[in-house]
N, C-alpha and C positions, 0 to 999 in steps of 0.2 A: 435622193440619195436613198439608195436603199442597201442596207448591211446584208453580208453572209448569212445566206443557210434561214436569211427571213420567209414567212410564209404569208401571201394572202388569198384569204379564203374567200369566197362570195362574193355578187356583183357589188362591188363597194366603188366611191371614189375616194382616190388621194389628193390633195390641195397642191396648192404650188408652194415649193419650198419646203417639202417635209421631208425630215430624217429618220428613215425608219432602222432601230438598234439591229445589229448582228441576233440573227436566232429568235426575233419577234415573232409572236404570232397575231396577225390582223385581222380583227372579224368584223369590224362597221369600218364607216367611210371618215376620213380622219380631214378635219380645217385644213385652212391654208395654215402658213410659218407655224409646224407643231414638229415636235420632236416625240417618238413614238417608242419606248421599251418593251420588255417583258412579256411572258405567255399568261393571260391572253396581252396583249398589246394595252399598255397605258401612257395618256401625254405625262411628261414632265415638262417641272418649271424650266425655263432656259433663268440661268443666273446673269 
């Protein structure tokens, strides 16, 4: 899932079942089953 206004910069890989929050800026590859938010994108822990 890719939130509104999110930016993915560079040649990176996005794993399966990843959620990227609105307005996030992704600068590096993301593993599977992660939630990423913020500028720059940071993984958060699911509760």
